[in-house]
C-alpha positions, 0 to 999 in steps of 0.5 A: 475568528472562524475555527475550522471544524474537523472531525476524525471522520474527515482526517482518518480513513476507514476502509470498511466504509471508504468505498461506499462513497464511490458506489455510484462510480462504475469504475474506480481504480488506480491506473498503475495497478492496472498496468501492473496486471497488464504486464504480468497477469494471466488471462483468468484473474482472482481479485482477492479483496475486490471492494466494489469491483472497480478493478474487475470491471476495468480488467474485464474491459481490457480482455481479462476474465476477473472474479472478485472476493471480499469479506465486506458484504456491502462492497460485494452487493455493490460489485454484483450490482455493477455486473461483477462476479463477486463472492462474499468470503469468510476464510477459505476461498470457494474455489478449487486448487489452481482455478486462476492464472493470477491472484491479485491482492492490491492493498490487502495484506496490511488489513488482515489479521492472518496474512500467512493464511491469506497467502496460503489460500492465494497460492492454492488457487493460483497457477501462474503468479500472484501480484501484491501491493502494500503501502511502504513504511520505510523512511517514515522517520525521515518524513516525520522530521518534516512534519509529514507522514504516509497517508496510509498511517491514517487508516483506522484498520491497518494491522500490518506495517511493511518495509521491504525487508518485512515483506521479504521475511513474510513472503519467504515463508511461502514462496521461493521466487518473488521480486519486490520493488519500491515504487511511486517515489515521494520527493522532498527537495529544496525544503528550508532547514528548520531548527526542529531538525537540530533537536535531540530527536531531529535528523541532524540532532542524531548526527551532531554532537551536543555542543554543535547542536546547542550552537546551531539552535542559539544562532537560530534564536538570535537570527544569525541563521535563517530558514532559507538554507535548503536541504538535500533531496530525500526520496521515499517510496509510497508502495511496494509492488511484488511479483510472485512467480509460481512453478507448480507445473514446471516439471510438466513443460 
């Protein structure tokens, strides 16, 4: 019998080295993020957490001016080799106040120890708006009932886990005008009902009284109930997209 050999490196995601495997790929980006920029970003953009520069390159191709910053020295070297104006940073951004129309932070806040400090710096250098995406954690209990979880839960260096409410609470400390939308739906539909869902910690187990749970479990065991009965639709969302509108110069208009 052949046993599949799995290692932690194959299962878990280490974003400190993840993008090195794509170093030879000139432009690697997630199209929905680019669309988000095209809808809302100003001409001059700062990519806060630029990794190897994929978004900077694509946005430049689309006519934007984009500069990148990151704390990962290896990533910055690769971005610079690709022709991106990229800067290695430690804490404060090396730019004057209001240097950019838009700051983008795609999949960044979940990695940092001090999200408040990051947001303050983004607000300092942005004039028009800030665009943010983070992985969504809402509904992970539902997914767990199917033996599933969000991919980002496998990231080794995630420090912050956001639901929409969590993100609202964080942003409200710094901004007055922002919109958060749940995007990238995950549909679970037509899945067979499992007896595990009727356990004390299962989805239906939290609803059904103990005698009913025991009866359903017994019916499964003796074969009267089968796992061909299908469940209702369940929808979760993989990401939270945020548009923060700044009004720094509203009095000058």
